[in-house]
N, C-alpha and C positions, 0 to 999 in steps of 0.2 A: 299528364303529371299525376303522380300518386303519392300517398303518404300513409303511414300506419297510424297517424293521429288526426283528430279533427282539423279541418281547414275552413273554419267559418269565415275567415277573411276572403276565401275564394267565392263566396256568394256575392254576386254583382250588386253594387250600390245603385246603379242606374240602368234600367232596362234598355233605354234608347242608346246609351253608349255601348252596351254589350252587343246590340244589334248592329251598330255601325262597325264594330270590330269584326263581326262575322262577315258583313258585306265586303269589308276590305281584305279579308283573308283569302289567300290563294287556295284553290281546290287542290288537295294532295294527290289525287289520282282519278282515273276514269273508271276503274273497275274495283269491285269489292276484294278481289284477290290481291290487289296492289296495296291495300291498307296494311300497316304494321300491326299485327296482333300480339298482344302481350300475354304471357301465361296467367291464367286465373289463379290467384292465391286462395287456397282453401283452408289454411290453418289459422287465419286471423282476419279480422275486419279491416277493410281498407277504404280510404277516401280518395276520390278521383276528381280532378278539376277539369272543367270545360272552359277554355279561354283562348286567347290569340296564339298561344303556344301549342294548342291541340290541333290535330289534323282536321281539315274541313272537307266534307264530301257533299256532292250534289245528289240528294235522293230525289225520288219522284215527288216527294211531299215538300221539297225545298232544301236549301243548303243548310248544313248544320255542322257544328263542331261535333266530333265523335270520339268515343273511347271504344276500342276493339279488344276482344279477349279470345284466347284459345282455351278450350276446356281440356284439362289434363286427361291423358289417356286412361289413367287409373280411377277417374271419377265417373262411376257408372250411374249412380242415383243420388240426386241432391235437390234441395230447394234453394234457389238463389234469390235473396231478398235485396231490393234496391230502395234506399231512402234518399230522396232528393231534399237536401237541406234548404229550408226556407228562411228568409229574412225580409229585407225590403223587396227582394225579388226571389224567384225560384226557377230552376231549370226543370222543365216538365219532360220526363223521359218517355221514350218509346224504345222497345227492344226488338231487334231483328235477329232471329236465330238461323244459322247457316249450316249446311251439311259439309262433308269433307271436300266437296267440289265448289264451295263458296256460293252455293245456290240457296236462296231464301226459302225456307220451309215452314217457318212459323213466325208470328209477330205478336208481341204483347203491346197492345195499344195503350196510349196515355190514359184512357178512361179506366184502366185497371189500377192506376195509382191514385190512392185516396188520401185526403188530408188527415194527418194525425197530429193532434195538439201536443204542445210541449208538456213534458212531465219531468219528474226528478232525474236529472242528469241526461235528459233527452231533449233535443231541439224540436222546434216546429219543422214539419216535414211532409212530403208526399211519399207514401209507402206502397210498394207493389212487389209481386214476386212471380217467378215462373219455375218450372221444374225440368230437370234432366232425368231421363230414365232410359239409359242405353242398354238395359237388360231386355227390353222389348224388341220385337222385330219391327220392320217397317221404318218409317221416317224417323221416329224417335231414336232408333239405334244409331243413326248417322249424324246426330247433333255433334258439331265439332267447334263452332265459333259462335260468338254473339256480339252484336254492336249495340251501343246505347247512344241515342241521339234525340233531337227534338224536331218538330215540324213547324212549317209556316203557320198552320192553323193554331197550334198551341202557343206560338209566340204572340199571337194576337189577343191573348186572354189574361186573366188574373185569378188568384185564389184568395177567397175570404178566409181569414184565420180568426182565432180567438186570442185576445190579448193575454199575455202571461200573468199580468196582474189580476185579471178576471179569473183565470184558472186557479191561481193561488188562493184568492179569496173564496172561491167556490169550495176548494178542497178543505178549507178551514172554517166552513159554515159562516163566513163573514158577509157583510152587506156588499151588494154589487157595486163596483167602483164607478159605474155610470160613465165610463170612458169608451170611445169608439174602438171597435176591433180593427186591427191592421189588415191591410190588403197587400199581398205579395204579387207584384207584376211579373208576368212570365218573361224570362230573359234567355238570351242566346248563350250566356255564360252561367256557370254555377258549379255546385259540388254535389256529388252523390256518395253515399256510403254503400258498400257492397259486402254482403255476408253470405257465406255458404253454410248450409246446415243439412241435417238428415231430411230425406224426402218425406213429405207429409201430404198425402192425397185425400185424406178423409174429408177435409173441409172444402176441397176444390169442386166447383160446379162441374157436372158431368159434361156440359157443352164447351168447356174451356179449350179442349184440344181442337174441337171443331172450329171455334171462333178464331183461334190462333192460326190455324192452317188457312182459313178463309181469307184472312187479312194480309197474309205474307206478301202477296204480289203487288199490293198497292204502293209499296215503298221503293221498289226497284223496277225500273222499266228499261227496255222491254223484257230481256232475259239476261240474267247475270252471266258474264263471260267467264269460262273456266280457264285455269292455267294451261298454257301451251303443252300439248302432248297428253292431256288428260281427256278421257272420253266423256262426252256430255251425257249426263243422266237425264231422264224425263223430268220435266218440271212437276212440282207437286200439284195434284189435281185440285182445282177450285170447285166448290160445290156447284152442281148443275141444277137448273130449274127444269121441270118437265117441259118438253117441247110443246109449244102451243101452235095452233093453226087449224085450219079447216080440215076435217077428215081425221083428226087424231082420235085414236081409240083408247079407252082406258085399259090399263093392264089387267089381264085375266087374274082372277083371285088365286088360282093355283100358282101362277108365275110370281105373283107378289109374295105369296107365302114362302116360295122357294128362296127368293132374294132375302126375305126377312130371316130365314133360318141360316143362310150363309153368312149374313152380317153378324148374327148372334154368335155363331161358331168362330168367326174371325176375331171378334172382341174377346171371347172366352180364351182363345189361344194367344192373346196379346198381340195379334197382328193388326194394329190399328190402321196401318197403311192400306192393307187389303180391304178391311172393313169400310174405310172411307171411300175407296175406289168403287166398291160395290154399291154404296149409297148413290154416288154420282151416276153410275151405269143404270141403276134401277130408276132413278128419277128421270133420266133422259127417256127411259122406256115407258114412263107414265105412272110410276109407283107413287102412291100418296102416303105410304107408311114407312119408307126406308129410313128417313132421317129420325123419325120418332123411335123406331126400333133400335137405331144406333145409340141414341141417348139413353134409352131404357137399359140397354145391354151394358153400357158403361156404368150406370148407376148400380146395377146388380153385381158388377164385378168388384165394387169397393170392399 
């Protein structure tokens, strides 16, 4: 369910009741390509509810109500910001980004969503974002869909907030009200606010692309099935650790320098997919510098 205006009434009053509603909900489908994807609205801020009327899907991290979006074909570069509205409870988001074959390529973990206190005309919330840049080659160019859901681990927690009375008195240099701060229990139901804006990479950590690709596989197991008649593309490469074991030889310095140079060139050319695959290949062969080279190259490209 979506709306162009705030739906604070959609924030669950009771976390236990929302969890019971989730447990009672029938799973909508077996595969990601069977979920109904709604067009992503880019011209206005939208609010979306997670409740018993939402589709439910069984992720590897647990069952969750889900909102699914299709990225418009004409949206090449954007920052997508998600605010999870908080009250007595809060829905803690995780975002899974899919390619045009409904394969998980990146994930934005719930740890990227930070508590943001209430301010003038703004509610208590958890805020996080991710970016779309389909002007690049490699995996980023194939971003087509994304899902917002929560996990069993996040349902078991809570978020400490700052009371709005305390915020008001601080803003006006008044004495502290000496009242306890509220705690929002994490819930299976809730409301998110979704906004699309221009792409801003300047403040983004260089390793964010790496961490997003690293974590994509943990949410969908074993491998996402693609629609009938579509060729299956290789799954995104998870970072590899150098092989360990008796008799392993360290990589020759000349070979390591060659890999580092190819990684820098791939990043400079915007081919992040090739760069990351080179990192994996180099680490399997014993490189100790490939990952550091990748991160430094991304930093220099800003």
